[in-house]
Each structure stands twice: as structure tokens, then as C-alpha cells.
C-alpha positions as a Markdown table, in Angstrom:
| # | Residue | x | y | z |
|---|---|---|---|---|
| 1 | Unk | -22.1 | -3.2 | 2.3 |
| 2 | Unk | -18.9 | -2.2 | 4.1 |
| 3 | Unk | -18.8 | 1.5 | 5.1 |
| 4 | Unk | -15.0 | 1.4 | 4.9 |
| 5 | Unk | -15.3 | 0.0 | 1.3 |
| 6 | Unk | -17.6 | 2.8 | 0.4 |
| 7 | Unk | -15.3 | 5.4 | 1.9 |
| 8 | Unk | -12.4 | 4.3 | -0.3 |
| 9 | Unk | -14.7 | 3.9 | -3.3 |
| 10 | Unk | -16.1 | 7.5 | -3.0 |
| 11 | Unk | -12.6 | 8.9 | -2.5 |
| 12 | Unk | -11.3 | 7.1 | -5.7 |
| 13 | Unk | -14.3 | 8.5 | -7.6 |
| 14 | Unk | -13.7 | 12.0 | -6.2 |
| 15 | Unk | -10.1 | 11.8 | -7.3 |
| 16 | Unk | -11.0 | 10.5 | -10.8 |
| 17 | Unk | -8.9 | 7.3 | -10.3 |
| 18 | Unk | -9.7 | 4.5 | -12.7 |
| 19 | Unk | -10.3 | 1.3 | -10.9 |
| 20 | Unk | -11.8 | -2.1 | -11.2 |
| 21 | Unk | -14.0 | -3.3 | -8.4 |
| 22 | Unk | -13.6 | -6.9 | -7.3 |
| 23 | Unk | -16.4 | -7.8 | -4.9 |
| 24 | Unk | -15.0 | -10.0 | -2.2 |
| 25 | Unk | -16.5 | -10.8 | 1.2 |
| 26 | Unk | -14.2 | -10.5 | 4.2 |
| 27 | Unk | -12.7 | -13.9 | 4.7 |
| 28 | Unk | -9.9 | -15.9 | 6.2 |
| 29 | Unk | -8.9 | -17.8 | 3.0 |
| 30 | Unk | -5.1 | -17.9 | 2.6 |
| 31 | Unk | -5.1 | -16.3 | -0.8 |
| 32 | Unk | -7.1 | -13.3 | 0.5 |
| 33 | Unk | -5.1 | -13.0 | 3.7 |
| 34 | Unk | -2.0 | -12.5 | 1.4 |
| 35 | Unk | -3.8 | -9.4 | 0.2 |
| 36 | Unk | -5.5 | -8.2 | 3.3 |
| 37 | Unk | -3.7 | -9.6 | 6.4 |
| 38 | Unk | -6.9 | -9.6 | 8.6 |
| 39 | Unk | -9.1 | -10.7 | 5.8 |
| 40 | Unk | -11.0 | -7.4 | 5.8 |
| 41 | Unk | -12.3 | -5.1 | 3.1 |
| 42 | Unk | -11.3 | -2.9 | 1.5 |
| 43 | Unk | -7.9 | -3.6 | 0.1 |
| 44 | Unk | -6.5 | -2.3 | -3.1 |
| 45 | Unk | -4.0 | -3.7 | -5.6 |
| 46 | Unk | -1.4 | -1.2 | -6.8 |
| 47 | Unk | 1.5 | -1.8 | -9.2 |
| 48 | Unk | 3.7 | -2.4 | -6.2 |
| 49 | Unk | 1.3 | -4.8 | -4.4 |
| 50 | Unk | -1.7 | -4.8 | -2.1 |
| 51 | Unk | -2.7 | -2.3 | 0.6 |
| 52 | Unk | -5.3 | -2.7 | 3.3 |
| 53 | Unk | -6.8 | -0.4 | 6.0 |
| 54 | Unk | -8.8 | 2.6 | 4.9 |
| 55 | Unk | -6.6 | 5.3 | 6.4 |
| 56 | Unk | -3.5 | 3.7 | 4.9 |
| 57 | Unk | -5.3 | 3.6 | 1.5 |
| 58 | Unk | -6.3 | 7.3 | 1.9 |
| 59 | Unk | -2.7 | 8.2 | 2.7 |
| 60 | Unk | -1.4 | 6.2 | -0.3 |
| 61 | Unk | -3.9 | 7.8 | -2.7 |
| 62 | Unk | -2.9 | 11.3 | -1.4 |
| 63 | Unk | 0.8 | 10.5 | -1.8 |
| 64 | Unk | 0.6 | 9.3 | -5.4 |
| 65 | Unk | -1.0 | 12.7 | -6.2 |
| 66 | Unk | -4.0 | 11.7 | -8.4 |
| 67 | Unk | -6.9 | 14.1 | -8.4 |
| 68 | Unk | -7.7 | 16.8 | -5.9 |
| 69 | Unk | -5.9 | 16.9 | -2.5 |
| 70 | Unk | -8.2 | 15.8 | 0.3 |
| 71 | Unk | -5.8 | 16.6 | 3.1 |
| 72 | Unk | -4.8 | 20.2 | 3.9 |
| 73 | Unk | -1.3 | 21.2 | 2.7 |
| 74 | Unk | -0.5 | 22.7 | 6.1 |
| 75 | Unk | 1.0 | 20.0 | 8.4 |
| 76 | Unk | -0.9 | 20.9 | 11.5 |
| 77 | Unk | -4.2 | 21.2 | 9.7 |
| 78 | Unk | -3.6 | 17.8 | 8.1 |
| 79 | Unk | -2.9 | 16.3 | 11.5 |
| 80 | Unk | -6.2 | 17.8 | 12.8 |
| 81 | Unk | -8.0 | 16.0 | 9.9 |
| 82 | Unk | -6.3 | 12.8 | 10.9 |
| 83 | Unk | -7.1 | 13.4 | 14.5 |
| 84 | Unk | -10.8 | 13.9 | 13.6 |
| 85 | Unk | -10.8 | 10.6 | 11.6 |
| 86 | Unk | -9.2 | 8.8 | 14.4 |
| 87 | Unk | -11.9 | 9.9 | 16.9 |
| 88 | Unk | -14.7 | 9.1 | 14.5 |
| 89 | Unk | -13.3 | 5.6 | 14.0 |
| 90 | Unk | -12.2 | 4.7 | 17.5 |
| 91 | Unk | -14.7 | 6.6 | 19.6 |
| 92 | Unk | -17.9 | 6.3 | 17.4 |
| 93 | Unk | -17.7 | 3.7 | 14.7 |
| 94 | Unk | -16.0 | 0.9 | 16.7 |
| 95 | Unk | -18.3 | 1.2 | 19.8 |
| 96 | Unk | -21.4 | 1.2 | 17.5 |
| 97 | Unk | -20.1 | -1.9 | 15.8 |
| 98 | Unk | -20.6 | -3.8 | 19.0 |
| 99 | Unk | -24.4 | -3.5 | 18.3 |
| 100 | Unk | -24.2 | -4.6 | 14.7 |
| 101 | Unk | -25.3 | -8.1 | 15.7 |
| 102 | Unk | -28.6 | -6.8 | 17.0 |
| 103 | Unk | -29.3 | -4.2 | 14.3 |
| 104 | Unk | -28.2 | -6.2 | 11.2 |
| 105 | Unk | -28.2 | -9.9 | 12.2 |
| 106 | Unk | -31.1 | -10.2 | 14.7 |
| 107 | Unk | -28.8 | -11.2 | 17.6 |
| 108 | Unk | -30.2 | -9.3 | 20.7 |
| 109 | Unk | -27.7 | -7.4 | 22.8 |
| 110 | Unk | -27.8 | -7.4 | 26.6 |
| 111 | Unk | -29.0 | -4.3 | 28.4 |
| 112 | Unk | -25.5 | -4.1 | 30.0 |
| 113 | Unk | -23.9 | -4.0 | 26.6 |
| 114 | Unk | -26.3 | -1.4 | 25.3 |
| 115 | Unk | -25.6 | 0.8 | 28.3 |
| 116 | Unk | -21.9 | 0.4 | 27.9 |
| 117 | Unk | -22.0 | 1.2 | 24.2 |
| 118 | Unk | -24.3 | 4.2 | 24.7 |
| 119 | Unk | -21.9 | 5.7 | 27.3 |
| 120 | Unk | -18.9 | 5.2 | 24.9 |
| 121 | Unk | -20.9 | 6.8 | 22.1 |
| 122 | Unk | -21.8 | 9.8 | 24.2 |
| 123 | Unk | -18.2 | 10.3 | 24.9 |
| 124 | Unk | -17.2 | 9.8 | 21.3 |
| 125 | Unk | -19.8 | 12.2 | 19.9 |
| 126 | Unk | -18.8 | 14.8 | 22.5 |
| 127 | Unk | -15.1 | 14.4 | 21.5 |
| 128 | Unk | -15.9 | 14.7 | 17.8 |
| 129 | Unk | -18.2 | 17.7 | 18.4 |
| 130 | Unk | -15.2 | 19.5 | 20.0 |
| 131 | Unk | -13.2 | 19.0 | 16.8 |
| 132 | Unk | -15.7 | 19.7 | 14.1 |
| 133 | Unk | -16.1 | 23.1 | 12.4 |
| 134 | Unk | -18.9 | 22.6 | 9.8 |
| 135 | Unk | -17.7 | 25.5 | 7.6 |
| 136 | Unk | -19.5 | 23.7 | 5.8 |
| 137 | Unk | -17.3 | 20.6 | 6.1 |
| 138 | Unk | -16.2 | 18.9 | 9.3 |
| 139 | Unk | -12.7 | 20.3 | 9.2 |
| 140 | Unk | -13.4 | 23.6 | 7.6 |
| 141 | Unk | -14.2 | 25.2 | 4.2 |
| 142 | Unk | -12.7 | 22.4 | 2.1 |
| 143 | Unk | -13.8 | 18.8 | 1.8 |
| 144 | Unk | -11.3 | 16.3 | 3.3 |
| 145 | Unk | -11.0 | 12.6 | 3.9 |
| 146 | Unk | -12.8 | 13.3 | 7.3 |
| 147 | Unk | -16.0 | 14.1 | 5.4 |
| 148 | Unk | -16.1 | 10.8 | 3.7 |
| 149 | Unk | -15.3 | 9.1 | 6.9 |
| 150 | Unk | -18.1 | 11.1 | 8.6 |
| 151 | Unk | -20.6 | 10.2 | 5.8 |
| 152 | Unk | -20.1 | 6.4 | 6.0 |
| 153 | Unk | -19.0 | 5.8 | 9.6 |
| 154 | Unk | -20.7 | 8.4 | 11.8 |
| 155 | Unk | -23.9 | 8.1 | 9.8 |
| 156 | Unk | -24.0 | 4.4 | 10.3 |
| 157 | Unk | -23.4 | 4.8 | 14.0 |
| 158 | Unk | -26.4 | 7.1 | 14.3 |
| 159 | Unk | -28.5 | 4.4 | 12.5 |
| 160 | Unk | -27.3 | 1.8 | 15.0 |
| 161 | Unk | -28.0 | 4.1 | 18.0 |
| 162 | Unk | -31.5 | 4.7 | 16.8 |
| 163 | Unk | -32.3 | 1.0 | 16.1 |
| 164 | Unk | -30.5 | -0.6 | 19.1 |
| 165 | Unk | -30.8 | 2.1 | 21.7 |
| 166 | Unk | -33.8 | 4.1 | 20.6 |
| 167 | Unk | -31.6 | 7.1 | 20.8 |
| 168 | Unk | -31.5 | 9.9 | 18.2 |
| 169 | Unk | -27.7 | 10.4 | 18.2 |
| 170 | Unk | -28.1 | 13.0 | 15.4 |
| 171 | Unk | -28.8 | 15.4 | 18.3 |
| 172 | Unk | -25.3 | 14.8 | 19.7 |
| 173 | Unk | -23.5 | 16.7 | 16.9 |
| 174 | Unk | -24.5 | 20.1 | 15.6 |
| 175 | Unk | -25.2 | 20.3 | 11.8 |
| 176 | Unk | -25.1 | 16.5 | 11.3 |
| 177 | Unk | -28.1 | 16.5 | 9.0 |
| 178 | Unk | -26.8 | 19.5 | 7.0 |
| 179 | Unk | -23.4 | 17.8 | 6.4 |
| 180 | Unk | -25.0 | 14.5 | 5.4 |
| 181 | Unk | -27.2 | 16.3 | 3.0 |
| 182 | Unk | -24.2 | 18.1 | 1.6 |
| 183 | Unk | -22.2 | 14.9 | 1.2 |
| 184 | Unk | -25.2 | 13.1 | -0.4 |
| 185 | Unk | -25.3 | 15.7 | -3.2 |
| 186 | Unk | -21.9 | 14.5 | -4.4 |
| 187 | Unk | -21.9 | 12.3 | -7.4 |
| 188 | Unk | -19.3 | 9.9 | -5.8 |
| 189 | Unk | -21.6 | 9.3 | -2.8 |
| 190 | Unk | -24.7 | 8.9 | -4.9 |
| 191 | Unk | -22.9 | 6.3 | -7.0 |
| 192 | Unk | -21.6 | 4.4 | -4.0 |
| 193 | Unk | -25.1 | 4.4 | -2.4 |
| 194 | Unk | -26.8 | 3.3 | -5.6 |
| 195 | Unk | -24.3 | 0.5 | -6.1 |
| 196 | Unk | -24.8 | -0.5 | -2.5 |
| 197 | Unk | -28.5 | -0.6 | -3.0 |
């Protein structure tokens, strides 16, 4: 069910990388902590050892050169994609996560928490909207890691906003629905969503 797990999975599918899925829940067992130091998913096993954290995994997959490049070759443009990912994660996904208890686990959030999260999300959506291009992808004409991050993190945050805050956060970013539709046409995303279901 992890959005980060699905980001990595879709990227590996996009790159045509053969992999074996091992379904593990996040946990604090010592054998899993040796693979993923915080006990989170995803983590991947390489010939050299384990790696955790989605952005680290993206960077590793890009560095080993399998499949199409999902970062621009220009150093500044690559940095802009990484900047966009950072803002989507820190300023949209992480604040929205504070309301997961209410949305997914039936643990009501206080009005104060909801107000705080909404204010953070408004700032986050505003920051991301200043960086996005939608030409047709978030960073320009070519698909990048930022688009997979957008599909699985920003989309989830809009669901949380609607359910916990009764707020249609889709309206905060132009062309959100169009990009989500475009991403959902990709075979990699369709497979990840079907497997998730």
C-alpha cells in the first residue's frame, strides 16, 4: 500500500529492470533493520547490498544506467527535478501524512491539527505550483522521477485533503487531473495500481 513502494516499483518497470518483489510490512525487527535502517519500505537488494529511501534508490537506478534516463542530462535541469521532488515530499506528502490516522485508520484528528496541516499544504501546493511546467509533465516535455513522485505522493495528499479537510486540493495546482490521467495511461502505473488493488 506504500506510495513510496509504488514509486520505486513503477520506475523499475519503466526502466525494464528485472526484479523480484518481496512483500514486507514496515517493521522494527533486527533482520529488517539491517536492510532498511528505519524499518521502512521500500528497500532494494543489489549485488553490493541493500539500499533504502526512495530518492536514494532513484539515484542508484539512474547511476547504474538501466533503461531510459529519468533525470535530465543537464545538471541544472536535473537539480530542478530534484528540487521539485523535495518540495512534493517535504511540503505536501509529509504534512498530509499527519492526517493518515483519520483517513485510513479511523483515528479522528483535532481541529487544531487539521488547521495546521491545511495551512502547510496550502504553502506546499503553492511552492510546487511555482516549479511545475506541465509540458505535459511536471518538469517539462520529458517524463522524470518527479512525475512518478507526483502520481503517488501528491495524488495521495489530495485524497487525504478531501477526506480529512473536505478540501478539493486538486484546485491548488493547475493541470493536476490532466497529469494524473496521463500518468495513469502508463503500463507501469496500471500494473502497480492493479497489484495494489
